C-alpha positions in Angstrom: 0.0 0.0 0.0 1.4 3.4 -1.0 1.9 6.2 1.5 -0.8 8.3 -0.1 -3.4 5.5 0.2 -2.4 4.9 3.8 -2.9 8.6 4.6 -6.3 8.6 2.9 -7.4 5.5 4.9 -6.3 7.2 8.1 -8.1 10.4 7.2 -11.3 8.5 6.5 -11.0 6.6 9.7 -10.4 9.8 11.7 -12.9 12.2 10.1 -15.2 9.9 8.1 -18.0 9.5 10.7 -17.8 13.2 11.6 -18.1 14.3 8.0 -20.9 11.9 7.3 -22.9 13.2 10.3 -22.5 16.8 9.2 -23.3 16.1 5.6 -26.4 14.2 6.5 -27.7 16.8 8.9 -27.2 19.7 6.4 -28.9 17.7 3.6 -31.9 16.8 5.8 -32.4 20.0 7.7 -30.4 22.7 6.0 -29.8 25.9 8.0 -32.1 24.7 10.8 -29.4 22.2 11.9 -27.2 25.3 12.7 -29.7 27.5 14.4 -27.7 27.9 17.6 -24.4 28.3 15.7 -25.8 31.0 13.4 -27.3 32.8 16.4 -24.0 32.7 18.4 -22.0 33.9 15.4 -24.4 36.8 14.8 -24.5 37.7 18.5 -20.6 37.7 18.7 -20.4 40.0 15.6 -23.0 42.3 17.1 -21.2 42.5 20.5 -17.9 43.2 18.7 -19.5 46.0 16.7 -21.1 47.6 19.8 -18.0 47.4 22.0 -15.9 49.2 19.4 -18.2 52.2 19.6 -17.6 55.0 22.1 -21.1 54.6 23.5 -21.0 50.8 23.6 -17.7 49.9 25.2 -19.0 50.6 28.8 -22.3 48.7 28.6 -20.6 45.6 27.1 -17.9 45.6 29.8 -20.5 46.0 32.5 -22.7 43.2 31.2 -20.2 40.7 29.7 -16.7 41.3 31.0 -15.7 38.9 33.8 -12.6 39.4 35.9 -11.2 37.5 38.9 -11.4 40.6 41.0 -15.2 40.9 40.5 -17.7 39.7 43.1 -18.5 36.1 42.5 -22.2 36.4 42.0 -21.8 39.4 39.7 -19.3 37.5 37.6 -21.6 34.5 37.5 -24.4 36.7 36.1 -22.1 38.1 33.4 -20.9 34.6 32.4 -23.6 33.9 29.8 -22.9 37.0 27.8 -19.1 36.7 28.3 -19.2 33.7 26.0 -20.0 36.0 23.1 -17.6 38.9 23.9 -14.5 38.5 21.7 -11.1 39.8 22.7 -10.4 43.4 21.6 -6.7 42.7 20.8 -7.5 39.9 18.3 -9.2 40.0 14.9 -12.9 39.3 15.2 -13.0 37.2 12.0 -10.9 34.5 13.7 -13.4 34.2 16.6 -16.3 34.2 14.1 -14.7 31.5 12.0 -14.0 29.3 15.1 -17.6 29.7 16.3 -19.1 28.9 12.9 -17.0 25.8 12.5 -16.7 24.3 15.9 -20.1 25.3 17.3 -21.7 24.1 14.0 -20.1 20.6 14.2 -20.9 20.4 17.9 -24.5 21.4 17.4 -25.0 18.6 14.8 -23.1 15.9 16.7 -24.2 16.8 20.3 -27.5 18.6 19.9 -28.3 22.2 20.8 -28.6 22.0 24.6 -25.6 19.7 25.2 -23.5 22.1 23.1 -24.6 25.0 25.2 -24.0 23.0 28.4 -20.4 22.1 27.4 -19.7 25.7 26.2 -20.9 27.3 29.5 -19.2 24.6 31.7 -15.9 25.4 29.9 -16.3 29.1 30.3 -17.2 28.7 34.0 -14.2 26.5 34.5 -11.9 29.1 33.2 -13.5 31.8 35.4 -13.2 29.7 38.5 -9.6 28.8 37.7 -8.7 32.4 37.4 -10.0 33.1 40.9 -8.3 30.1 42.4 -5.0 30.8 40.6 -4.9 34.4 41.8 -5.8 33.3 45.4 -2.9 30.8 45.3 -0.4 33.3 44.0 2.5 33.0 41.5 4.6 30.9 43.9 2.1 28.0 44.0 1.7 25.4 41.4 -0.8 26.6 38.8 -0.9 29.9 40.6 -1.4 33.3 38.9 0.1 36.8 39.6 -2.2 39.3 41.2 -2.2 41.4 38.1 -4.3 38.7 36.3 -7.2 39.5 38.6 -7.8 42.6 36.4 -7.6 40.8 33.1 -10.9 40.1 31.3 -11.5 36.4 31.0 -11.2 34.7 27.6 -14.4 35.0 25.5 -15.6 32.3 23.2 -12.2 30.6 22.7 -12.4 28.5 25.9 -15.8 27.2 24.8 -14.5 26.5 21.3 -11.5 24.5 22.5 -13.7 22.5 25.0 -16.3 21.7 22.3 -13.6 20.6 19.9 -12.2 18.1 22.4 -15.6 16.8 23.4 -16.7 16.2 19.9 -13.4 14.5 19.0 -13.9 12.2 22.0 -17.5 11.4 21.1 -16.7 10.6 17.4 -13.5 8.8 18.3 -11.3 11.3 16.4 -8.5 10.7 18.9 -5.7 12.1 16.8 -7.5 15.4 16.2 -8.5 15.7 19.9 -4.9 15.0 21.0 -3.7 17.6 18.5 -6.0 20.3 20.0 -4.7 19.5 23.5 -1.1 19.6 22.5 -1.6 22.9 20.7 -3.1 24.5 23.8 -0.2 23.2 25.9 2.3 24.6 23.5 0.4 27.9 23.5 0.9 28.1 27.3 4.6 27.2 27.0 5.3 29.8 24.4 3.1 32.6 25.8 2.0 32.0 29.3 -1.0 34.2 29.9 -4.4 33.9 31.5 -6.2 33.0 28.3 -4.0 30.0 27.7 -4.3 28.8 31.3 -8.1 29.1 31.0 -8.0 27.0 27.8 -6.3 24.2 29.7 -8.8 24.5 32.6 -11.6 24.1 30.1 -9.9 21.1 28.5 -9.4 19.5 32.0 -13.1 19.8 32.8 -14.1 18.3 29.5 -11.7 15.4 29.8 -13.1 14.7 33.3 -16.6 14.7 31.9 -15.6 12.3 29.1 -13.9 10.0 31.5 -17.0 9.8 33.7 -19.2 9.1 30.6 -16.9 6.3 29.6 -17.0 4.8 33.0 -20.7 5.0 33.2 -21.1 3.5 29.8 -19.0 0.5 30.7 -20.9 0.0 33.9 -24.4 0.4 32.5 -24.9 -3.2 31.1 -23.9 -4.8 34.4 -26.0 -2.4 36.4 -29.2 -3.0 34.4 -29.0 -6.8 34.7 -27.5 -7.0 38.2 -24.7 -9.2 36.9 -22.1 -9.1 34.2 -23.2 -9.7 30.6 -23.0 -13.4 29.6 -20.0 -14.6 27.7 -20.5 -15.3 24.0 -21.9 -18.7 23.4 -23.1 -19.2 27.0 -26.8 -19.5 25.9 -26.0 -22.2 23.5 -24.0 -24.1 26.1 -26.9 -23.9 28.6 -29.4 -25.1 26.0 -27.2 -28.2 25.2 -26.8 -29.0 28.9 -30.6 -28.7 29.5 -31.5 -31.0 26.6 -29.0 -33.6 27.9 -27.0 -36.0 25.9 -29.9 -38.1 24.7 -32.0 -35.2 23.6 -34.9 -36.1 25.9 -36.0 -33.7 28.5 -36.7 -30.0 28.7 -34.4 -27.2 29.5 -35.4 -27.4 33.2 -34.7 -31.2 33.2 -38.4 -32.3 33.5 -39.7 -34.9 31.2 -41.8 -33.7 28.2 -45.5 -33.3 28.8 -47.9 -35.5 26.8 -51.2 -34.3 25.4 -54.3 -36.5 26.3 -57.0 -37.6 23.9 -60.0 -38.7 25.9 -61.2 -41.0 23.1 -58.0 -42.6 22.1 -56.0 -42.3 25.3 -52.5 -40.9 25.4 -51.5 -39.3 22.1 -48.6 -40.9 20.3 -46.7 -37.6 19.9 -45.3 -35.4 22.7 -46.0 -31.7 23.0 -43.2 -29.4 24.0 -44.2 -26.5 26.1 
């Protein structure tokens, strides 16, 4: 087999199920399959437009900017909108492209509500990590300097990274998921900042959720039946043992029942119940 053919087979094995799911959903439902994604993309573009206006910067910061120094409940109320507040120092087209691609694939593969749940869990994980890291201080492991308490949390990027890892795990695109994780680790090693740390916190939460789901999935068959699933061929072995070597007798070991004809006496044939 040539190297090109081997690469093609690997690509089909890695992305084939994912591409098939996206293609089928778009063919059957069209734009309705991406209702959440299109709404999130439009909302992010609108927030970016508003916060770049002299009159809009203040309201966007007051409603959607989350910092570690903010009161906890106030930051928690701002978290839903913070998911759609892109960073001012980065080009907005990059954030919009990420949302359109990753949110779109996640909405098709996971469903609308699960996509939202994973996105908000990842965003909340980054927010909580920032508070814990600042409280620990720069001397502690995974600690953060006090200056990071005034830095605005990452916007949609943490949710995008978490959704990418979650979808890769669900669709068994292991190489792609590992590549995303490695890229985020390299980002922190090259440029250690709050956004990169929050990306890793979001990935850690998603990997924990995936691990719990795998454990529950393996445990579910035994829990439903109260015992482990039977080994392959066990049913056939029990049937052979019940019938016996001579073939006479039921599975319970009792002799076969005979039907009775009141005019002729016992019937000549046996009836198996």
